Rosetta silent file (secondary structure, phi, psi, omega in degrees, C-alpha in Angstrom):
SEQUENCE: AINCFEDIVENPDSYEDSIFAIIDLGYTYFLMENSSYKSAYTGKLSQYKFESKEKYNKSRDYHIELLFKNDGQSAINEFADNLGEQKAGELSQNTPNPCSGVTNIYYNLEEATSVNIKVYNHLGMQQKLIEMPYSDTGINKLELNTAELPAGIYFYSLIIDGEVSDTKKMVVVK
SCORE:     score description
SCORE:     0.000 S_00000001
   1 L     0.000  -40.511 -178.104   13.742  -14.036   13.266 S_00000001
   2 H   -60.919  -47.387  179.563   10.493  -12.628   14.682 S_00000001
   3 H   -62.161  -38.449  178.644   12.311  -10.583   17.324 S_00000001
   4 H   -63.765  -48.864  179.763   14.773   -9.303   14.726 S_00000001
   5 H   -62.683  -40.836  179.125   12.017   -8.187   12.321 S_00000001
   6 H   -64.055  -37.698  177.813   10.064   -6.569   15.153 S_00000001
   7 H   -63.200  -39.570  178.587   13.157   -4.652   16.239 S_00000001
   8 H   -67.910  -40.436  178.040   13.576   -3.327   12.697 S_00000001
   9 H   -61.783  -42.750 -176.283    9.887   -2.329   12.512 S_00000001
  10 H   -78.044  -29.580 -176.880   10.146   -0.496   15.832 S_00000001
  11 L  -134.346   61.702 -174.340   13.584    1.077   15.229 S_00000001
  12 L   -75.030  149.513  171.340   14.092    1.261   11.465 S_00000001
  13 L   -75.918  -26.918  179.349   17.078    2.881    9.800 S_00000001
  14 L  -151.715  164.953  176.552   14.711    3.929    7.017 S_00000001
  15 H   -57.297  -43.569 -178.015   11.056    3.824    6.018 S_00000001
  16 H   -63.037  -40.449  178.592   11.861    1.106    3.481 S_00000001
  17 H   -59.007  -41.391  179.586   13.551   -1.072    6.124 S_00000001
  18 H   -63.534  -43.878  179.373   10.403   -0.932    8.221 S_00000001
  19 H   -61.350  -48.100 -179.425    8.199   -1.912    5.259 S_00000001
  20 H   -63.943  -36.654  178.996   10.426   -4.846    4.322 S_00000001
  21 H   -66.156  -37.041  177.220   10.572   -6.005    7.949 S_00000001
  22 H   -63.725  -45.473  179.077    6.754   -5.975    8.140 S_00000001
  23 H   -61.621  -46.269 -179.216    6.514   -8.072    4.966 S_00000001
  24 H   -65.949  -36.955  178.084    9.189  -10.482    6.230 S_00000001
  25 H   -63.081  -47.027  177.652    7.554  -10.741    9.661 S_00000001
  26 H   -59.956  -40.711 -179.237    4.207  -11.669    8.092 S_00000001
  27 H   -68.438  -37.886  177.645    5.903  -14.207    5.845 S_00000001
  28 H   -61.342  -46.255  176.501    7.770  -15.755    8.792 S_00000001
  29 H   -59.941  -43.297 -179.651    4.487  -16.236   10.656 S_00000001
  30 H   -59.959  -46.042  179.399    2.947  -17.710    7.495 S_00000001
  31 H   -63.068  -39.847  179.926    5.832  -20.190    7.111 S_00000001
  32 H   -63.016  -40.044 -178.155    5.624  -21.168   10.777 S_00000001
  33 H   -71.594  -23.062 -174.472    1.903  -21.929   10.518 S_00000001
  34 L  -113.946   27.568  178.634    2.349  -24.036    7.386 S_00000001
  35 L  -128.170  176.467  177.372    5.383  -26.112    8.340 S_00000001
  36 L   -77.414   -3.853  179.282    6.140  -29.030   10.594 S_00000001
  37 L  -100.844   35.151 -179.215    7.659  -26.476   13.018 S_00000001
  38 L   -49.626  136.749 -178.209    4.301  -25.004   14.064 S_00000001
  39 L  -138.156  144.636  176.836    4.778  -22.730   17.006 S_00000001
  40 L   -86.803   -0.676 -177.574    2.427  -20.860   19.266 S_00000001
  41 L   -64.935  130.808  174.417    5.065  -18.132   19.647 S_00000001
  42 L  -134.742  131.096  179.110    3.802  -14.677   18.776 S_00000001
  43 L   -79.442 -162.693 -176.690    5.889  -11.554   19.164 S_00000001
  44 L   -72.751  -27.022 -175.114    4.822   -8.042   20.150 S_00000001
  45 L  -104.264   60.426 -174.263    3.463   -7.132   16.708 S_00000001
  46 H   -67.398  -10.690  177.995    0.853   -9.855   16.390 S_00000001
  47 H   -66.029  -12.028  178.629   -1.200   -7.750   13.944 S_00000001
  48 H   -99.246   12.469  172.892    1.149   -9.124   11.260 S_00000001
  49 L  -100.053  108.054 -171.168    0.168  -12.744   11.988 S_00000001
  50 L   -97.497  149.697 -176.685   -2.523  -13.395    9.402 S_00000001
  51 L   -77.759  -18.014 -178.439   -5.291  -15.983    9.488 S_00000001
  52 L  -150.777  163.643  178.062   -4.931  -16.899    5.816 S_00000001
  53 H   -63.528  -35.860 -179.640   -2.608  -16.665    2.861 S_00000001
  54 H   -63.317  -42.436  179.504   -5.047  -14.233    1.193 S_00000001
  55 H   -67.481  -39.150  176.020   -4.889  -11.800    4.137 S_00000001
  56 H   -61.936  -45.927 -179.100   -1.083  -12.012    4.178 S_00000001
  57 H   -60.722  -40.073  177.500   -0.990  -11.363    0.417 S_00000001
  58 H   -62.240  -44.168  179.081   -3.250   -8.291    0.778 S_00000001
  59 H   -63.826  -45.413  179.111   -1.005   -6.891    3.500 S_00000001
  60 H   -59.273  -48.012 -178.740    2.142   -7.623    1.471 S_00000001
  61 H   -62.498  -40.467  178.165    0.714   -5.984   -1.656 S_00000001
  62 H   -60.844  -46.875 -178.378   -0.413   -2.950    0.335 S_00000001
  63 H   -68.913  -33.993  176.318    3.054   -2.478    1.861 S_00000001
  64 H   -64.983  -40.215  176.529    4.771   -2.963   -1.497 S_00000001
  65 H   -58.180  -37.670  179.433    2.556   -0.207   -2.950 S_00000001
  66 H   -61.655  -34.062 -179.396    3.789    2.096   -0.197 S_00000001
  67 H   -65.637  -30.358 -175.868    7.373    1.535   -1.348 S_00000001
  68 L   -95.080   22.530  174.978    6.617    2.809   -4.831 S_00000001
  69 L    56.199   28.144  177.193    5.235    6.128   -3.599 S_00000001
  70 L   -84.261   -0.793 -175.252    1.801    5.124   -4.784 S_00000001
  71 L    57.556   10.148  176.819    0.595    6.204   -1.328 S_00000001
  72 L    61.591   22.747 -172.182   -1.132    2.835   -1.233 S_00000001
  73 H   -60.351  -42.084 -179.659   -4.356    4.480   -2.426 S_00000001
  74 H   -68.021  -35.233  177.155   -5.751    1.411   -4.192 S_00000001
  75 H   -67.708  -39.002  178.243   -4.893   -0.744   -1.173 S_00000001
  76 H   -64.048  -41.866  178.287   -6.527    1.795    1.124 S_00000001
  77 H   -62.085  -42.088  178.157   -9.644    1.787   -1.064 S_00000001
  78 H   -64.758  -41.202  177.140   -9.767   -2.003   -0.940 S_00000001
  79 H   -59.073  -45.814 -179.027   -9.260   -1.872    2.822 S_00000001
  80 H   -62.991  -33.941  178.436  -12.143    0.606    3.163 S_00000001
  81 H   -63.565  -28.173 -177.506  -14.382   -1.720    1.128 S_00000001
  82 H   -90.060    4.888 -176.625  -13.849   -4.445    3.749 S_00000001
  83 H   -70.952  -14.617 -179.779  -14.841   -2.247    6.701 S_00000001
  84 H   -58.627  -21.884  179.425  -18.396   -3.586    6.688 S_00000001
  85 H   -78.507  -11.252 -176.472  -17.128   -6.468    8.834 S_00000001
  86 L   -71.642  134.367 -179.858  -16.124   -4.031   11.562 S_00000001
  87 L   -80.269  157.378  177.517  -18.260   -4.150   14.739 S_00000001
  88 L   -61.632  137.378 -179.089  -19.809   -1.050   16.327 S_00000001
  89 L    80.682    9.294 -176.036  -17.374    0.715   18.647 S_00000001
  90 L  -106.350  141.996  173.688  -14.413   -0.903   16.933 S_00000001
  91 E   -92.510  151.950  167.998  -11.332    0.759   15.432 S_00000001
  92 L   -95.130  165.882  172.648   -9.569   -0.446   12.343 S_00000001
  93 L   -69.723  135.655 -179.973   -5.801   -0.649   12.129 S_00000001
  94 L   -60.994  149.086  177.513   -4.515    2.693   10.871 S_00000001
  95 E  -131.106  130.672   -5.514   -3.433    2.821    7.225 S_00000001
  96 L   -75.940  159.424  174.256   -0.671    3.137    6.350 S_00000001
  97 L  -144.488  114.447    8.774    1.087    1.547    9.287 S_00000001
  98 L   -69.736  158.720 -176.260    3.924    2.285    9.794 S_00000001
  99 E  -127.679  158.896  175.758    3.130    5.887    8.962 S_00000001
 100 L  -147.030  110.879 -176.232    4.942    9.121    8.374 S_00000001
 101 L    99.978 -110.609 -177.022    2.819   12.251    8.119 S_00000001
 102 E  -105.314  137.419  174.186   -0.859   11.432    7.698 S_00000001
 103 E  -131.373  152.378 -178.384   -2.503    8.110    8.512 S_00000001
 104 E  -103.471  135.514  176.138   -6.168    7.131    8.266 S_00000001
 105 E  -122.425  127.462  177.494   -8.156    5.668   11.147 S_00000001
 106 E  -109.051  143.598  176.018  -11.600    4.169   10.562 S_00000001
 107 E  -144.928  153.397 -175.074  -14.114    3.472   13.304 S_00000001
 108 E  -115.020  131.651  179.427  -17.681    2.163   13.368 S_00000001
 109 E  -117.699  140.629  177.674  -20.487    3.682   15.442 S_00000001
 110 L   -74.671  -33.042  178.549  -23.827    2.157   16.359 S_00000001
 111 L  -146.928  156.738  178.782  -25.410    5.614   16.652 S_00000001
 112 L   -63.572  133.127 -177.671  -24.394    9.205   15.945 S_00000001
 113 E  -164.340  175.416  173.276  -22.497   10.625   18.903 S_00000001
 114 E   -90.115  142.439  179.326  -19.442   12.603   19.939 S_00000001
 115 E  -135.972  160.241  172.868  -16.185   10.684   20.100 S_00000001
 116 E  -126.860  148.895  169.482  -12.570   11.322   21.007 S_00000001
 117 E  -118.129  123.462  177.322   -9.406    9.698   19.747 S_00000001
 118 E  -110.790  136.001  179.103   -6.534    9.729   22.218 S_00000001
 119 E  -113.260  127.774 -178.656   -2.977    8.939   21.145 S_00000001
 120 E  -119.625  148.121  172.823   -0.506    7.649   23.749 S_00000001
 121 E   -80.228 -179.980 -176.277    3.207    6.933   23.548 S_00000001
 122 L   -67.379  -12.381  176.714    4.611    3.545   24.585 S_00000001
 123 L   -93.052   -1.583  179.483    4.904    4.812   28.177 S_00000001
 124 L    88.121    9.814  179.080    1.180    5.580   28.357 S_00000001
 125 L   -87.678  129.274 -178.912    1.574    9.362   28.219 S_00000001
 126 E   -65.443  130.189 -179.524   -1.107   11.119   26.169 S_00000001
 127 E  -108.285  -30.297 -178.885    0.387   12.783   23.091 S_00000001
 128 E  -148.000  149.551  171.575   -2.738   13.923   21.225 S_00000001
 129 E  -133.706  120.446  177.129   -6.435   14.349   21.818 S_00000001
 130 E  -110.967  115.653 -179.752   -8.769   14.678   18.840 S_00000001
 131 E  -101.067  127.643  178.677  -12.273   15.718   19.846 S_00000001
 132 E  -121.983  101.276 -174.633  -15.071   15.131   17.370 S_00000001
 133 E   -63.175  -21.213  179.040  -18.312   16.650   18.645 S_00000001
 134 E  -147.751  125.565  172.621  -20.367   14.758   16.063 S_00000001
 135 E  -129.679  138.122 -177.605  -19.734   11.495   14.201 S_00000001
 136 L   -72.386  161.243  170.835  -22.335    9.745   12.051 S_00000001
 137 L   -62.737  143.601  177.361  -23.737    6.270   12.496 S_00000001
 138 E    96.658 -154.527 -175.966  -21.687    3.657   10.615 S_00000001
 139 E   -78.994  130.870  177.117  -18.106    3.860    9.333 S_00000001
 140 E  -124.059  154.227 -179.001  -16.222    7.103   10.008 S_00000001
 141 E  -125.764  136.160  174.070  -12.742    8.168    8.911 S_00000001
 142 E  -122.062  128.666  172.334  -10.206   10.323   10.729 S_00000001
 143 E   -93.237  111.799 -176.882   -7.050   11.613    9.040 S_00000001
 144 E   -99.881  122.279  177.772   -4.477   11.748   11.818 S_00000001
 145 E   -88.002  118.448 -178.147   -1.424   13.956   11.294 S_00000001
 146 L  -105.262    9.791 -174.281    1.593   12.343   12.964 S_00000001
 147 L   -56.924  -36.026 -177.367    4.172   14.872   11.718 S_00000001
 148 L   -86.979   -2.497  177.941    4.809   16.338   15.189 S_00000001
 149 L   -88.808  135.433  174.554    5.181   12.920   16.842 S_00000001
 150 L   -67.836  158.828  177.499    8.693   11.489   17.149 S_00000001
 151 L   -57.603  140.266  177.947    9.362    8.100   15.579 S_00000001
 152 E   157.460 -171.439 -179.840    8.178    5.267   17.792 S_00000001
 153 E   -98.883  134.423  179.849    5.313    3.037   18.863 S_00000001
 154 E  -132.214  161.588  174.215    2.000    4.621   19.813 S_00000001
 155 E  -123.517  141.278  176.039   -1.444    3.469   20.858 S_00000001
 156 E  -126.329  138.477 -175.914   -4.679    5.164   19.854 S_00000001
 157 E  -121.316  141.724  173.209   -7.996    4.709   21.620 S_00000001
 158 E   -94.041  122.219 -179.390  -11.563    5.366   20.555 S_00000001
 159 E  -111.011  117.873  178.772  -13.493    7.031   23.393 S_00000001
 160 E  -117.990  123.515 -179.090  -17.305    6.907   23.143 S_00000001
 161 L    51.717   41.707  176.718  -19.328    8.635   25.860 S_00000001
 162 L    79.055   -0.858 -178.601  -16.244    8.846   28.088 S_00000001
 163 E  -112.673  137.158  175.480  -15.504    5.106   27.861 S_00000001
 164 E   -68.755  121.835 -178.112  -12.620    3.488   25.966 S_00000001
 165 E   -95.821  -38.149 -177.929  -14.249    1.403   23.267 S_00000001
 166 E  -162.452  154.220  178.983  -11.169    0.048   21.446 S_00000001
 167 E  -138.330  140.098  177.040   -7.395    0.560   21.236 S_00000001
 168 E  -132.693  165.342  179.820   -4.899   -0.182   18.461 S_00000001
 169 E  -107.496  142.646  173.918   -1.145    0.173   18.008 S_00000001
 170 E  -136.143  155.142  178.966    0.595    2.261   15.333 S_00000001
 171 E  -115.484  127.975  177.145    4.207    2.814   14.365 S_00000001
 172 E  -106.535  127.101  176.917    5.434    6.281   13.390 S_00000001
 173 L  -119.717  156.669  179.292    8.590    6.483   11.285 S_00000001
 174 L  -116.498    0.000    0.000   10.437    9.541   10.033 S_00000001
């Protein structure tokens, strides 16, 4: 089931299919952790394996909001409220993910500095470079436009002082 849901997330027939597959993937992991069939198996999209029922429920509710063209704004606001737990030099998972058009990336800085965000395709080829000559101390937000990227899996890296600080995966759907 995990491989099937991941295939749908990565190659959806529609935006809605991807959202439902993400919800189902999270629920499958939740059921596996709370049954007599506990398994250490984790697929490629381990970001949907949640540590608690509450975290799964937040993710599910956020993705359901996306289906109703609510743009997930209340879920995004709630997500932003929880960013205080983020360590310096760390990226958050982009929201929404999967995305189509604009997605938000949050990152935390220990001190004000210049940063870059590099976006790579699944083959490791750089697709975008966003240079930010000045970012404040604390939580920062970048609105990343993915409209010119083809549907697929991408990785984005936070570069601080020329060094990769953190990398996350995002899914772009059309």
